C-alpha positions as CSV (number, residue, x, y, z in Angstrom):
1,X,-115.6,188.7,-193.9
2,X,-116.3,185.0,-193.4
3,X,-118.2,184.0,-190.2
4,X,-115.8,181.4,-188.7
5,X,-117.2,179.4,-185.7
6,X,-114.7,178.9,-182.9
7,X,-113.7,175.3,-182.3
8,X,-113.4,173.8,-178.8
9,X,-113.3,170.5,-176.9
10,X,-114.5,169.7,-173.4
11,X,-114.5,166.7,-171.1
12,X,-117.3,166.0,-168.7
13,X,-116.6,163.8,-165.7
14,X,-119.3,161.1,-165.2
15,X,-117.8,159.0,-162.5
16,X,-114.6,158.5,-160.5
17,X,-113.7,155.4,-158.5
18,X,-110.6,154.7,-156.5
19,X,-109.9,150.9,-156.2
20,X,-107.5,149.8,-153.5
21,X,-105.1,146.9,-153.4
22,X,-107.3,144.5,-151.5
23,X,-109.7,144.2,-154.5
24,X,-108.3,141.4,-156.8
25,X,-110.6,141.5,-159.7
26,X,-113.2,143.9,-161.1
27,X,-115.3,144.3,-164.2
28,X,-116.2,147.7,-165.8
29,X,-119.0,148.1,-168.4
30,X,-118.0,151.3,-170.2
31,X,-121.0,153.0,-171.8
32,X,-119.4,156.3,-172.5
33,X,-115.6,156.9,-172.7
34,X,-113.4,155.5,-169.9
35,X,-109.9,155.3,-168.6
36,X,-108.0,153.4,-166.0
37,X,-105.0,155.1,-164.2
38,X,-102.5,153.1,-162.0
39,X,-100.9,155.0,-159.2
40,X,-99.3,152.1,-157.3
41,X,-98.3,148.6,-158.2
42,X,-99.3,146.9,-161.5
43,X,-102.5,145.3,-162.9
44,X,-103.7,143.5,-166.0
45,X,-106.6,145.0,-168.0
46,X,-108.4,142.8,-170.5
47,X,-111.1,143.7,-173.1
48,X,-112.3,142.1,-176.3
49,X,-109.3,143.4,-178.3
50,X,-106.3,142.7,-176.1
51,X,-104.6,142.3,-172.8
52,X,-102.5,145.1,-171.3
53,X,-100.2,145.0,-168.4
54,X,-100.2,148.4,-166.6
55,X,-97.7,149.8,-164.1
56,X,-97.7,152.9,-161.9
57,X,-97.9,156.1,-164.0
58,X,-99.7,154.5,-166.9
59,X,-103.2,155.3,-168.2
60,X,-105.3,153.3,-170.6
61,X,-108.1,154.9,-172.5
62,X,-111.2,152.9,-173.7
63,X,-113.9,153.6,-176.3
64,X,-117.6,153.2,-175.4
65,X,-119.4,149.8,-175.3
66,X,-116.4,148.1,-173.9
67,X,-116.3,145.4,-171.2
68,X,-113.1,145.6,-169.3
69,X,-111.8,143.0,-166.7
70,X,-109.1,144.3,-164.3
71,X,-106.9,141.9,-162.3
72,X,-104.5,143.2,-159.8
73,X,-103.0,142.7,-156.3
74,X,-101.1,145.2,-154.2
75,X,-102.0,148.0,-156.5
76,X,-104.1,151.2,-156.4
77,X,-105.9,152.5,-159.5
78,X,-108.6,154.9,-160.6
79,X,-111.5,154.3,-163.0
80,X,-113.0,157.3,-164.7
81,X,-115.9,157.5,-167.1
82,X,-116.4,160.7,-169.0
83,X,-118.0,162.3,-172.1
84,X,-116.3,164.4,-174.8
85,X,-118.1,167.4,-176.2
86,X,-117.2,169.1,-179.4
87,X,-119.9,171.8,-179.9
88,X,-119.2,172.4,-183.6
89,X,-118.7,168.7,-184.5
90,X,-121.4,166.5,-186.0
91,X,-120.8,163.7,-183.5
92,X,-118.9,163.0,-180.3
93,X,-115.6,161.4,-180.6
94,X,-112.6,160.5,-178.4
95,X,-109.5,162.6,-179.3
96,X,-107.2,160.0,-177.8
97,X,-108.0,157.5,-180.6
98,X,-107.1,160.0,-183.3
99,X,-103.4,159.2,-182.4
100,X,-103.9,155.5,-182.0
101,X,-102.8,153.3,-184.9
102,X,-105.4,150.7,-184.1
103,X,-108.7,152.6,-184.0
104,X,-110.6,150.3,-181.8
105,X,-107.8,149.2,-179.5
106,X,-107.3,150.9,-176.1
107,X,-104.7,153.7,-176.1
108,X,-102.0,153.3,-173.5
109,X,-100.2,156.5,-172.2
110,X,-97.3,157.0,-169.8
111,X,-97.7,159.9,-167.5
112,X,-95.2,161.4,-165.0
113,X,-96.3,159.7,-161.8
114,X,-96.3,162.9,-159.7
115,X,-98.4,164.8,-162.1
116,X,-100.8,161.8,-162.5
117,X,-101.2,161.3,-158.8
118,X,-101.6,165.0,-157.9
119,X,-104.3,165.6,-160.5
120,X,-106.2,162.4,-159.4
121,X,-106.1,163.3,-155.7
122,X,-107.3,166.9,-156.4
123,X,-110.3,165.6,-158.3
124,X,-111.1,162.7,-155.9
125,X,-110.9,164.9,-152.8
126,X,-113.6,167.3,-154.0
127,X,-115.5,165.2,-156.6
128,X,-118.8,165.2,-154.7
129,X,-118.8,168.7,-153.4
130,X,-122.1,170.6,-153.7
131,X,-120.4,173.9,-153.7
132,X,-120.9,175.6,-157.1
133,X,-117.5,177.3,-157.0
134,X,-115.8,174.0,-156.1
135,X,-117.7,172.2,-158.9
136,X,-116.2,174.8,-161.3
137,X,-112.8,174.2,-159.9
138,X,-113.3,170.4,-160.3
139,X,-114.2,171.0,-163.9
140,X,-111.1,173.0,-164.4
141,X,-108.9,170.3,-162.7
142,X,-110.5,167.6,-165.0
143,X,-109.8,169.7,-168.1
144,X,-106.2,170.2,-167.1
145,X,-105.7,166.6,-166.2
146,X,-107.2,165.3,-169.4
147,X,-105.2,167.9,-171.4
148,X,-102.0,166.5,-169.7
149,X,-102.9,163.0,-170.8
150,X,-103.8,164.1,-174.3
151,X,-100.5,166.0,-174.6
152,X,-98.5,163.0,-173.4
153,X,-100.4,160.8,-175.8
154,X,-99.5,163.0,-178.7
155,X,-95.9,163.3,-177.6
156,X,-95.5,159.5,-177.3
157,X,-97.3,158.9,-180.6
158,X,-95.0,161.3,-182.4
159,X,-92.0,159.6,-180.7
160,X,-93.2,156.2,-181.7
161,X,-93.8,157.4,-185.3
162,X,-90.3,158.9,-185.4
163,X,-88.9,155.6,-184.0
164,X,-90.7,153.6,-186.7
165,X,-89.4,155.9,-189.4
166,X,-85.8,155.7,-188.0
167,X,-85.9,151.8,-187.8
168,X,-87.4,151.6,-191.3
169,X,-84.4,153.6,-192.5
170,X,-82.1,151.2,-190.6
171,X,-83.8,148.3,-192.3
172,X,-83.0,149.8,-195.6
173,X,-79.5,150.4,-194.4
174,X,-79.1,146.8,-193.5
175,X,-80.2,145.7,-197.0
176,X,-77.6,147.9,-198.5
177,X,-74.7,147.1,-196.1
178,X,-75.6,143.7,-194.8
179,X,-72.0,142.6,-195.5
180,X,-70.6,145.0,-192.9
181,X,-70.1,144.2,-189.2
182,X,-73.5,145.2,-187.8
183,X,-74.3,145.3,-184.1
184,X,-77.5,146.1,-182.4
185,X,-75.7,148.9,-180.4
186,X,-74.4,150.5,-183.6
187,X,-77.8,150.4,-185.4
188,X,-79.6,151.8,-182.4
189,X,-77.2,154.7,-182.2
190,X,-77.6,155.2,-186.0
191,X,-81.4,155.2,-185.5
192,X,-81.2,157.7,-182.6
193,X,-83.0,155.5,-180.2
194,X,-82.2,153.4,-177.2
195,X,-81.3,149.7,-177.7
196,X,-84.5,148.7,-176.0
197,X,-86.7,150.9,-178.1
198,X,-84.8,149.9,-181.3
199,X,-85.1,146.2,-180.7
200,X,-88.8,146.6,-179.8
201,X,-89.7,148.5,-182.9
202,X,-87.5,146.3,-185.1
203,X,-89.2,143.1,-183.9
204,X,-92.6,144.7,-184.4
205,X,-91.8,145.7,-188.0
206,X,-90.0,142.5,-189.1
207,X,-91.2,139.7,-186.7
208,X,-87.5,138.9,-186.3
209,X,-84.5,139.9,-184.2
210,X,-81.8,142.0,-185.7
211,X,-79.4,139.1,-185.8
212,X,-82.0,136.8,-187.5
213,X,-82.9,139.5,-190.1
214,X,-79.2,140.2,-191.0
215,X,-78.5,136.5,-191.2
216,X,-81.4,135.8,-193.5
217,X,-80.3,138.6,-195.9
218,X,-76.8,137.3,-195.9
219,X,-77.8,133.7,-196.6
220,X,-80.2,134.7,-199.4
221,X,-77.4,136.7,-201.1
222,X,-75.0,133.7,-200.6
223,X,-77.6,131.4,-202.3
224,X,-77.4,133.6,-205.5
225,X,-73.5,133.5,-205.4
226,X,-73.3,129.8,-204.9
227,X,-74.8,129.0,-208.3
228,X,-72.1,131.2,-210.0
229,X,-69.2,128.9,-209.1
230,X,-67.6,131.3,-206.5
231,X,-65.5,129.8,-203.8
232,X,-66.9,129.5,-200.3
233,X,-64.2,131.7,-198.9
234,X,-65.0,134.6,-201.4
235,X,-68.7,134.2,-200.8
236,X,-68.3,134.3,-197.1
237,X,-66.4,137.6,-197.3
238,X,-68.8,139.1,-199.8
239,X,-71.9,138.5,-197.6
240,X,-70.1,139.6,-194.4
241,X,-68.5,136.5,-192.8
242,X,-64.7,136.6,-192.3
243,X,-64.6,132.9,-191.3
244,X,-65.6,130.4,-194.1
245,X,-66.3,127.7,-191.6
246,X,-68.6,129.8,-189.5
247,X,-70.4,130.8,-192.7
248,X,-70.9,127.2,-193.6
249,X,-72.4,126.4,-190.1
250,X,-74.7,129.4,-190.2
251,X,-75.8,128.5,-193.8
252,X,-76.7,125.0,-192.8
253,X,-78.5,126.1,-189.7
254,X,-80.8,128.3,-191.8
255,X,-81.1,126.4,-195.0
256,X,-80.9,122.8,-193.7
257,X,-78.1,122.0,-196.2
258,X,-74.5,122.9,-196.4
259,X,-73.4,125.5,-199.0
260,X,-71.9,122.7,-201.2
261,X,-75.0,120.6,-201.0
262,X,-77.2,123.6,-201.9
263,X,-75.0,124.6,-204.8
264,X,-75.0,121.0,-206.2
265,X,-78.8,120.9,-205.9
266,X,-79.1,124.2,-207.9
267,X,-76.5,123.3,-210.5
268,X,-78.3,119.9,-211.0
269,X,-81.4,122.1,-211.7
270,X,-79.5,124.2,-214.2
271,X,-78.2,120.9,-215.8
272,X,-81.8,120.0,-216.5
273,X,-81.4,122.3,-219.5
274,X,-79.6,119.5,-221.3
275,X,-82.7,117.6,-222.3
276,X,-82.7,114.5,-224.5
277,X,-85.4,116.1,-226.7
278,X,-86.3,119.6,-227.6
279,X,-89.2,120.6,-225.3
280,X,-92.4,121.6,-227.0
281,X,-94.7,122.4,-224.1
282,X,-93.1,125.1,-221.9
283,X,-94.6,126.8,-218.8
284,X,-92.8,129.9,-217.5
285,X,-93.2,132.4,-214.7
286,X,-90.8,134.9,-216.3
287,X,-88.6,135.5,-219.4
288,X,-91.4,136.0,-222.1
289,X,-89.2,138.3,-224.2
290,X,-86.4,135.8,-224.3
291,X,-88.7,133.0,-225.4
292,X,-90.5,135.0,-228.1
293,X,-87.1,136.1,-229.4
294,X,-86.2,132.5,-229.8
295,X,-89.5,131.8,-231.6
296,X,-91.2,130.0,-228.7
297,X,-94.5,130.8,-227.1
298,X,-95.1,129.1,-223.7
299,X,-98.3,127.0,-223.3
300,X,-98.8,128.6,-219.9
301,X,-97.5,131.9,-218.3
302,X,-98.2,134.4,-215.6
303,X,-100.7,137.2,-216.2
304,X,-98.1,139.9,-216.4
305,X,-96.1,138.0,-219.0
306,X,-99.2,138.4,-221.3
307,X,-99.7,142.1,-220.5
308,X,-99.6,144.0,-223.8
309,X,-97.7,146.9,-222.2
310,X,-94.9,144.5,-221.5
311,X,-94.8,143.0,-225.0
312,X,-95.9,146.1,-227.0
313,X,-92.9,146.0,-229.5
314,X,-93.6,142.3,-230.2
315,X,-96.8,142.9,-232.1
316,X,-95.4,141.0,-235.1
317,X,-94.8,137.9,-233.0
318,X,-97.6,138.3,-230.5
319,X,-99.8,136.1,-232.5
320,X,-97.7,133.3,-231.1
321,X,-99.4,134.0,-227.8
322,X,-103.1,133.5,-228.8
323,X,-103.0,129.9,-227.4
324,X,-101.0,130.6,-224.2
325,X,-103.0,129.9,-221.1
326,X,-103.1,132.7,-218.4
327,X,-102.0,131.0,-215.2
328,X,-102.7,133.9,-212.8
329,X,-101.0,136.8,-211.3
330,X,-98.9,135.1,-208.6
331,X,-95.3,134.3,-209.2
332,X,-96.0,130.9,-207.6
333,X,-98.2,129.4,-210.2
334,X,-100.7,126.8,-209.0
335,X,-99.1,123.3,-209.5
336,X,-102.5,121.8,-210.2
337,X,-103.0,124.2,-213.1
338,X,-99.5,123.4,-214.4
339,X,-100.2,119.6,-214.3
340,X,-103.3,120.1,-216.4
341,X,-101.1,121.5,-219.2
342,X,-98.8,118.5,-219.2
343,X,-95.6,120.5,-219.8
344,X,-92.2,119.0,-220.7
345,X,-90.3,121.9,-219.4
346,X,-90.9,124.5,-216.7
347,X,-88.8,127.7,-216.4
348,X,-88.9,129.6,-213.2
349,X,-87.0,132.6,-211.8
350,X,-87.7,131.6,-208.2
351,X,-85.6,128.9,-206.6
352,X,-88.3,128.3,-204.0
353,X,-90.4,126.9,-206.7
354,X,-87.8,124.3,-207.8
355,X,-88.8,121.4,-205.7
356,X,-92.5,121.7,-206.3
357,X,-92.3,122.3,-210.1
358,X,-89.6,119.7,-210.5
359,X,-92.0,117.1,-209.3
360,X,-94.2,117.9,-212.3
361,X,-91.7,118.2,-215.2
362,X,-88.0,119.0,-215.7
363,X,-87.5,122.5,-214.2
364,X,-84.8,125.1,-214.9
365,X,-84.1,127.7,-212.3
366,X,-82.7,130.9,-213.7
367,X,-82.4,133.5,-210.9
368,X,-83.5,137.0,-212.1
369,X,-81.2,139.1,-209.8
370,X,-77.4,138.8,-210.2
371,X,-77.7,136.9,-213.6
372,X,-76.7,139.1,-216.5
373,X,-79.2,139.5,-219.4
374,X,-76.9,137.7,-221.9
375,X,-76.5,134.8,-219.5
376,X,-80.2,134.5,-219.0
377,X,-80.7,134.3,-222.8
378,X,-78.0,131.6,-223.1
379,X,-79.5,129.5,-220.3
380,X,-82.9,129.8,-221.9
381,X,-81.6,129.1,-225.3
382,X,-79.9,125.9,-224.0
383,X,-83.0,124.9,-222.2
384,X,-85.3,125.1,-225.2
385,X,-82.8,123.7,-227.8
386,X,-82.2,127.2,-229.3
387,X,-78.6,128.0,-228.1
388,X,-77.4,128.7,-231.5
389,X,-80.1,131.3,-232.1
390,X,-79.4,132.8,-228.7
391,X,-75.7,133.1,-229.5
392,X,-76.4,134.7,-232.9
393,X,-78.6,137.4,-231.2
394,X,-75.9,138.0,-228.6
395,X,-73.2,138.4,-231.2
396,X,-75.4,141.0,-233.1
397,X,-76.1,142.8,-229.9
398,X,-72.5,143.0,-228.8
399,X,-71.5,144.3,-232.2
400,X,-74.1,147.0,-232.0
401,X,-72.9,148.0,-228.5
402,X,-69.4,148.3,-229.6
403,X,-70.4,150.6,-232.5
404,X,-72.4,152.9,-230.4
405,X,-69.8,152.9,-227.6
406,X,-67.1,153.9,-230.2
407,X,-69.3,156.7,-231.5
408,X,-69.8,158.0,-228.0
409,X,-66.1,158.0,-227.1
410,X,-65.3,159.7,-230.4
411,X,-67.8,162.4,-229.9
412,X,-68.3,162.8,-226.2
413,X,-65.1,161.4,-224.7
414,X,-64.9,159.2,-221.7
415,X,-65.8,161.6,-218.9
416,X,-69.6,161.9,-219.6
417,X,-71.6,160.9,-216.6
418,X,-75.3,159.8,-216.7
419,X,-77.8,159.4,-213.9
420,X,-80.5,156.7,-214.1
421,X,-83.7,157.5,-212.1
422,X,-87.0,155.7,-211.5
423,X,-90.1,157.5,-210.3
424,X,-92.5,154.9,-208.9
425,X,-95.7,155.6,-206.8
426,X,-94.4,159.2,-206.2
427,X,-91.1,158.0,-204.8
428,X,-87.8,158.7,-206.5
429,X,-85.0,156.1,-206.8
430,X,-81.5,156.5,-208.1
431,X,-80.4,153.3,-209.8
432,X,-77.0,151.7,-209.6
433,X,-75.2,149.8,-212.3
434,X,-76.7,146.5,-211.4
435,X,-80.3,147.7,-211.0
436,X,-83.0,147.4,-213.7
437,X,-84.6,150.1,-215.9
438,X,-81.8,150.4,-218.3
439,X,-78.9,150.3,-215.9
440,X,-77.4,147.3,-217.7
441,X,-77.4,149.1,-221.0
442,X,-76.1,152.3,-219.6
443,X,-73.4,151.2,-217.2
444,X,-72.4,147.7,-218.1
445,X,-72.9,147.4,-221.8
446,X,-72.0,150.9,-223.0
447,X,-69.8,151.5,-219.9
448,X,-71.0,155.0,-219.3
449,X,-69.9,156.7,-216.0
450,X,-72.2,157.3,-213.1
451,X,-71.8,160.5,-210.8
452,X,-69.3,160.0,-208.0
453,X,-71.8,159.7,-205.1
454,X,-73.9,157.3,-207.1
455,X,-70.8,155.3,-208.0
456,X,-69.7,155.2,-204.4
457,X,-73.0,154.2,-202.8
458,X,-74.6,151.8,-205.3
459,X,-72.8,148.6,-206.1
460,X,-73.8,145.0,-207.1
461,X,-74.8,144.6,-203.5
462,X,-76.9,147.8,-203.1
463,X,-78.8,148.1,-206.4
464,X,-80.8,151.3,-205.8
465,X,-81.6,154.0,-203.2
466,X,-84.7,156.0,-202.6
467,X,-83.8,159.7,-202.2
468,X,-85.8,162.9,-201.4
469,X,-86.1,165.1,-204.4
470,X,-84.2,167.8,-202.5
471,X,-81.1,165.5,-202.5
472,X,-81.2,164.9,-206.2
473,X,-78.5,167.5,-207.0
474,X,-75.9,165.3,-205.2
475,X,-76.6,162.4,-207.7
476,X,-77.0,164.2,-211.1
477,X,-74.6,163.8,-213.9
478,X,-74.4,165.3,-217.4
479,X,-77.5,163.5,-218.6
480,X,-80.5,162.1,-216.8
481,X,-82.5,159.0,-217.9
482,X,-85.8,158.9,-216.1
483,X,-88.3,156.0,-216.1
484,X,-91.7,157.0,-214.7
485,X,-95.1,155.5,-214.4
486,X,-97.9,157.9,-214.8
487,X,-97.8,161.6,-213.8
488,X,-94.3,163.0,-213.3
489,X,-95.4,166.5,-212.0
490,X,-94.4,165.7,-208.4
491,X,-90.9,165.6,-209.7
492,X,-90.9,168.0,-212.7
493,X,-92.8,170.7,-210.9
494,X,-90.4,170.6,-207.9
495,X,-88.0,173.6,-207.7
496,X,-85.0,171.3,-206.9
497,X,-85.6,169.6,-210.2
498,X,-86.2,172.8,-212.2
499,X,-82.9,174.3,-210.8
500,X,-80.7,171.4,-212.0
501,X,-78.3,172.6,-214.7
502,X,-78.8,169.3,-216.4
503,X,-82.6,169.9,-216.6
504,X,-82.1,173.5,-217.7
505,X,-79.9,172.4,-220.6
506,X,-82.6,169.9,-221.7
507,X,-80.3,166.9,-221.0
508,X,-83.2,164.7,-219.8
509,X,-84.6,161.6,-221.5
510,X,-88.0,160.3,-220.4
511,X,-87.9,156.6,-221.0
512,X,-90.7,154.1,-221.6
513,X,-90.8,152.3,-218.2
514,X,-92.2,149.2,-219.7
515,X,-89.3,148.8,-222.1
516,X,-86.7,149.9,-219.6
517,X,-87.9,147.7,-216.8
518,X,-86.9,144.5,-218.5
519,X,-83.7,142.9,-219.9
520,X,-85.0,140.7,-222.7
521,X,-83.6,141.1,-226.2
522,X,-86.4,143.4,-227.4
523,X,-86.0,145.6,-224.4
524,X,-82.2,145.7,-224.7
525,X,-82.4,146.7,-228.4
526,X,-84.9,149.5,-227.6
527,X,-82.8,150.8,-224.7
528,X,-79.8,151.0,-227.0
529,X,-81.8,153.0,-229.5
530,X,-83.1,155.3,-226.9
531,X,-79.7,156.0,-225.4
532,X,-78.1,156.5,-228.8
533,X,-80.8,159.0,-229.8
534,X,-80.5,160.8,-226.5
535,X,-76.7,161.2,-226.6
536,X,-75.6,161.2,-230.2
537,X,-78.5,162.5,-232.3
């Protein structure tokens, strides 16, 4: 039998001071562990990390080697210094900081005032007794009192952790349903917290109020729709505003331009594709596959655009890239580095780059989200003087799609449903018809059906949803397409996965995530091949 050493923890009281209201300021040098407990009024404690306002019933715990300045009037508080003993531990530590998210910051705990006061009065009354029995009783009081604080600290930390998780889920909900009428009261109820707690945690996580956060999401989505020639009235309704004029006012407040002014600016950017000469020196922060398909290698590109994993099927054309300059990993490429290359065209997916890049060379903004793969290729073809080649590829692709779709209908009918999944950093996502990783090929090009729950929840406005593996049965159709990076055992070894009838029938296709992640011509071709092989061969 193993010899297991019992584990224990003990607190040893070193000093106990009661500070009355007539003392306005005091400094404490904490050499061991220390705490301040307020029993009446309020005070301000300040150390090298932060300032804390404390009211009656609150305790702040400090680590050693801390200088604390306490300012207070009309208040009563106690200062206690103590040691922590863990007989079987290698070193002494403060258990309160095990629950504190900021390791070296003071831990603040709210204690029921009657329990706090009663325990302090008991200890203070007999703290200097020389009676051995009373000293044992004092020790017991101190253990009980510290255990009370530790218990409340753990409870409050768990509550805070649960509140953070709940608010994080609400933030995800807002991203999915930003177009609905959302009030702070409704969101707080959905999070299971009070309005005050909800707004406090929300502000802490986002640095914005709920209203500001929702408004920014709506405006960002409206920007994408404004470049697609939608009417202001329809855009307003899509992003959650019933009143077109109120939408216009809010847009101008946030962006600094009216929706029409913004749309004109962006459309003028797209018009820059009509260049007087065919560009020869192109810099791009996206769309490598499209450029290579058109026989063009940019003179400068982001690091990831040169990653061999992303262009693996393009080995026959990758020699085009031997002179392409790696401009770094960031999406916002350094303007000074672009200037050195003297480009005659810049292609970007990020509208925030337009003004800066446009001052260097003619710039085309092609937003990545909400722009269909074929439209992207057309715009790029027009920009680089290769529109005819782009249209020829699109015609071949559409012909191929129709052939495969006809074969599927003939052999499988129209009721077949497929689920598209992504496993990324051990998190599982179900992908809607407008997400990446093959969703365009599956749901838009080949027009395959998604399961009912997936179809209902995931739209053009909510692209994907993270789900626990245990919820997977609700989203599974007749066939699963799974894109995964690295080890998949966290999913495939899960009992919920193994018990799926779709899995048991072998109707699962493991996709190359690097080829399914993109929507360039090479990726779209490989996706069609994979889907056809999975469902027809």
